[in-house]
C-alpha positions as CSV (number, residue, x, y, z in Angstrom):
1,X,-6.4,-20.7,-17.5
2,X,-7.2,-17.3,-16.3
3,X,-5.1,-16.2,-13.1
4,X,-7.8,-14.6,-10.9
5,X,-7.5,-12.1,-7.2
6,X,-9.3,-14.2,-4.0
7,X,-13.0,-14.1,-3.8
8,X,-12.5,-14.9,-7.9
9,X,-11.8,-11.2,-8.3
10,X,-10.3,-9.8,-11.6
11,X,-8.8,-7.1,-10.6
12,X,-7.3,-5.4,-7.1
13,X,-6.9,-2.0,-5.8
14,X,-4.9,-0.5,-3.2
15,X,-4.1,2.9,-1.8
16,X,-0.6,3.8,-0.1
17,X,-1.1,7.2,2.1
18,X,2.3,8.1,3.8
19,X,3.3,10.1,6.8
20,X,0.1,9.6,9.3
21,X,-1.2,13.5,9.3
22,X,-4.4,14.5,10.7
23,X,-5.9,14.5,7.5
24,X,-5.7,10.0,8.1
25,X,-9.2,10.6,10.3
26,X,-11.5,11.7,7.3
27,X,-9.7,9.6,4.3
28,X,-9.9,6.4,6.5
29,X,-13.4,7.7,6.8
30,X,-13.6,7.7,3.3
31,X,-12.5,4.1,2.8
32,X,-14.4,2.5,5.3
33,X,-16.7,4.2,3.1
34,X,-17.0,2.4,-0.1
35,X,-14.9,-0.4,1.4
36,X,-11.6,0.1,-0.5
37,X,-8.6,-0.7,2.3
38,X,-5.3,1.7,3.0
39,X,-2.0,0.6,3.3
40,X,-0.8,3.6,6.1
41,X,3.4,4.1,5.9
42,X,4.2,5.4,9.3
43,X,7.1,7.5,10.9
44,X,6.4,6.4,15.2
45,X,8.9,9.1,16.5
46,X,7.2,11.8,14.7
47,X,3.8,10.8,15.8
48,X,5.3,10.8,18.9
49,X,6.2,14.2,18.9
50,X,3.4,14.9,16.1
51,X,5.4,16.8,13.7
52,X,4.3,19.3,12.5
53,X,5.9,21.6,9.3
54,X,3.8,24.9,7.2
55,X,3.0,23.8,3.5
56,X,3.9,25.8,0.5
57,X,-0.1,26.9,0.6
58,X,0.7,27.5,4.8
59,X,-1.5,25.2,5.5
60,X,0.0,23.8,8.9
61,X,0.6,19.7,8.5
62,X,0.0,17.8,12.1
63,X,1.3,14.3,12.4
64,X,-1.3,12.2,13.3
65,X,-0.7,11.4,17.8
66,X,0.3,7.5,18.7
67,X,-3.4,7.8,21.2
68,X,-5.4,9.0,17.8
69,X,-3.8,6.7,15.6
70,X,-3.5,3.9,17.5
71,X,-7.3,1.9,16.6
72,X,-7.7,4.6,13.7
73,X,-6.4,1.9,11.3
74,X,-8.3,-1.0,12.1
75,X,-9.3,-3.0,8.9
76,X,-6.2,-1.1,7.0
77,X,-2.4,-1.9,7.4
78,X,0.7,-0.4,8.7
79,X,3.4,0.3,7.4
80,X,7.4,1.4,7.9
81,X,8.2,5.2,6.9
82,X,11.4,4.8,9.1
83,X,11.0,6.7,13.3
84,X,12.1,10.1,11.1
85,X,11.7,10.0,7.4
86,X,15.2,11.3,6.3
87,X,17.4,11.3,3.5
88,X,18.1,8.0,3.2
89,X,21.5,8.9,0.9
90,X,22.7,9.7,4.5
91,X,22.4,7.5,7.0
92,X,25.1,4.5,8.0
93,X,24.8,1.7,7.9
94,X,23.8,1.5,11.8
95,X,21.6,4.8,11.2
96,X,19.4,3.0,8.6
97,X,18.9,-0.4,10.3
98,X,18.1,1.8,13.3
99,X,15.6,3.5,11.5
100,X,13.9,0.9,9.8
101,X,13.9,-1.9,12.4
102,X,13.6,0.3,15.4
103,X,10.5,1.5,13.2
104,X,8.7,-1.6,13.1
105,X,9.1,-2.3,16.6
106,X,7.1,0.7,18.0
107,X,4.7,0.8,15.0
108,X,4.3,-3.2,16.5
109,X,4.0,-2.6,19.4
110,X,1.2,0.2,19.8
111,X,-0.9,-1.3,16.4
112,X,-0.3,-4.9,17.8
113,X,-0.3,-6.4,15.1
114,X,2.4,-7.3,12.6
115,X,4.6,-4.2,10.5
116,X,5.8,-6.2,6.8
117,X,5.2,-3.5,4.5
118,X,8.1,-0.7,4.4
119,X,7.7,2.5,1.5
120,X,10.6,4.4,1.5
121,X,10.2,8.8,2.6
122,X,11.3,11.1,0.0
123,X,12.4,9.4,-3.0
124,X,16.6,8.0,-3.2
125,X,16.1,3.8,-3.3
126,X,19.0,1.5,-3.6
127,X,20.2,-2.1,-3.1
128,X,21.4,-1.9,0.6
129,X,17.9,-0.4,1.8
130,X,16.0,-2.7,0.3
131,X,18.7,-5.3,1.9
132,X,18.2,-3.7,5.2
133,X,14.2,-4.0,4.3
134,X,15.0,-8.0,4.3
135,X,17.1,-7.9,7.7
136,X,14.8,-6.2,9.5
137,X,12.2,-7.9,8.1
138,X,9.9,-7.1,5.7
139,X,8.1,-8.8,3.3
140,X,8.3,-6.1,0.6
141,X,9.4,-2.4,0.3
142,X,8.3,0.1,-1.9
143,X,10.0,2.4,-3.5
144,X,8.9,6.3,-4.9
145,X,8.4,5.9,-8.6
146,X,5.6,4.8,-10.6
147,X,4.5,2.8,-14.0
148,X,1.8,4.0,-15.1
149,X,0.6,0.9,-15.7
150,X,-1.4,-2.2,-14.1
151,X,0.8,-4.7,-14.4
152,X,2.7,-5.6,-10.7
153,X,5.9,-4.9,-10.0
154,X,7.8,-8.6,-10.0
155,X,10.2,-7.4,-7.3
156,X,8.6,-7.5,-3.9
157,X,12.2,-4.6,-2.7
158,X,12.2,-3.1,-5.2
159,X,8.3,-2.5,-5.4
160,X,6.1,-0.1,-7.9
161,X,3.7,1.9,-7.5
162,X,0.4,3.0,-10.3
163,X,0.2,6.3,-9.8
164,X,0.9,9.2,-7.7
165,X,-2.8,10.7,-6.8
166,X,-1.5,15.1,-7.4
167,X,-1.3,13.4,-11.3
168,X,-3.5,15.2,-13.4
169,X,-3.7,12.0,-15.0
170,X,-5.5,10.5,-12.7
171,X,-9.5,10.4,-12.6
172,X,-8.0,8.8,-16.7
173,X,-5.9,6.1,-15.5
174,X,-8.2,4.5,-12.3
175,X,-11.3,4.5,-15.9
176,X,-8.5,2.7,-18.0
177,X,-8.0,0.1,-14.6
178,X,-12.0,-0.5,-14.0
179,X,-11.9,-1.2,-18.4
180,X,-8.9,-2.8,-18.9
181,X,-9.0,-7.1,-19.5
182,X,-4.8,-7.6,-18.3
183,X,-4.9,-10.1,-16.3
184,X,-4.5,-10.1,-12.6
185,X,-4.5,-6.2,-12.9
186,X,-4.4,-4.3,-10.3
187,X,-4.6,-0.4,-9.5
188,X,-2.5,1.3,-6.7
189,X,-2.7,5.1,-6.1
190,X,0.3,6.6,-3.6
191,X,-0.4,9.9,-1.4
192,X,-0.1,12.0,1.5
193,X,-3.6,13.4,2.2
194,X,-3.1,16.3,3.1
195,X,-3.1,17.1,-0.1
196,X,-6.6,16.2,0.1
197,X,-6.6,19.8,1.2
198,X,-4.0,21.2,-0.2
199,X,-5.2,20.5,-3.9
200,X,-8.9,20.4,-3.3
201,X,-9.2,16.5,-4.0
202,X,-11.7,15.7,-0.9
203,X,-14.1,15.5,-4.4
204,X,-11.5,13.1,-6.8
205,X,-10.9,10.6,-4.2
206,X,-14.5,9.6,-3.0
207,X,-15.7,9.9,-6.8
208,X,-12.7,7.3,-7.7
209,X,-13.3,5.4,-4.2
210,X,-17.7,5.3,-5.5
211,X,-16.2,4.2,-9.1
212,X,-13.9,1.2,-8.1
213,X,-16.4,-0.3,-5.0
214,X,-19.5,-0.4,-7.8
215,X,-17.1,-3.0,-9.8
216,X,-18.3,-6.4,-8.7
217,X,-14.9,-7.6,-9.8
218,X,-12.0,-5.4,-7.8
219,X,-10.5,-6.7,-5.5
220,X,-10.0,-4.1,-2.9
221,X,-6.7,-5.4,-0.7
222,X,-3.4,-3.5,1.0
223,X,-0.3,-3.4,-0.2
224,X,0.7,-6.7,2.1
225,X,-1.5,-8.5,1.1
226,X,-1.2,-7.4,-2.7
227,X,2.7,-8.7,-2.3
228,X,1.7,-12.3,-0.8
229,X,-0.9,-12.9,-2.9
230,X,1.3,-12.3,-6.1
231,X,3.5,-14.6,-4.7
232,X,2.0,-17.6,-3.8
233,X,0.6,-17.3,-7.1
234,X,4.0,-17.2,-8.8
235,X,5.3,-20.5,-7.4
236,X,2.7,-21.3,-8.5
237,X,3.3,-24.8,-10.5
238,X,-0.6,-26.7,-10.9
239,X,0.2,-27.5,-7.5
240,X,-0.9,-25.2,-4.9
241,X,2.6,-25.3,-2.1
242,X,1.3,-21.8,-1.0
243,X,-0.6,-21.9,2.5
244,X,-3.5,-19.2,0.4
245,X,-5.8,-20.3,-1.5
246,X,-5.8,-19.8,-5.0
247,X,-7.8,-18.1,-7.3
248,X,-8.2,-19.7,-11.3
249,X,-11.4,-19.7,-14.0
250,X,-11.7,-22.0,-16.9
251,X,-14.0,-21.8,-19.9
252,X,-16.1,-19.4,-18.1
253,X,-16.2,-21.4,-14.2
254,X,-14.3,-19.9,-11.1
255,X,-11.8,-22.5,-9.4
256,X,-10.6,-22.7,-5.7
257,X,-7.3,-23.9,-4.8
258,X,-6.9,-24.2,-1.8
259,X,-3.2,-25.2,-0.2
260,X,-2.1,-28.3,-0.9
261,X,-4.6,-28.6,-4.0
262,X,-3.7,-29.4,-7.4
263,X,-5.6,-28.5,-11.2
């Protein structure tokens, strides 16, 4: 019996972008055009300050204001990226907790919804950060590490994704994903929308979104939806003890298993 994603889909696809910059407006419109779901990791204090910085190529990168962002991400996931995007290894325990918990609280108030995902800024990550994410009430914590494959991550608090979007193998990676027969395959792309300007990647990302959208066996999801579904599937032992509908395939027949049902 093969495990499937919601709707009887064989694969899952998610794009997770950091920082909440002006280019997100164009990027969200692109995702919406093709029915792709994104996860957007935001720094609430930098949004309030409309923080900006100069890219190495001379381009100005500016954070979205809270007002401009408030309804932009409707239909997508909003997740925490800390208050101010600090270097995590420099933080005391108290400041680490404040950076995560206050950002979560601020984002939940601004967007009037739960914020259950956390993505670490920069690359440093350790068990102290994972434990803090749990204590703050996050369901998962995403690291800045890439697997280069389509196997779902097994540890929600040391979550690794597939590929960074300026990787030279990006298009080959997505093409391989669309052709893989791996059970519960997932393709997650990580990046920043300002890179699409800086690296001239808008055309590439549109082609990827169009190709994924054209595949009937792909589930477009948020990072949170993916983590929750995989957790529910992990606990399956013949009876669906989760609060989610689980999907399977056996002998060419799709099985929809509601909570409390058994096979």
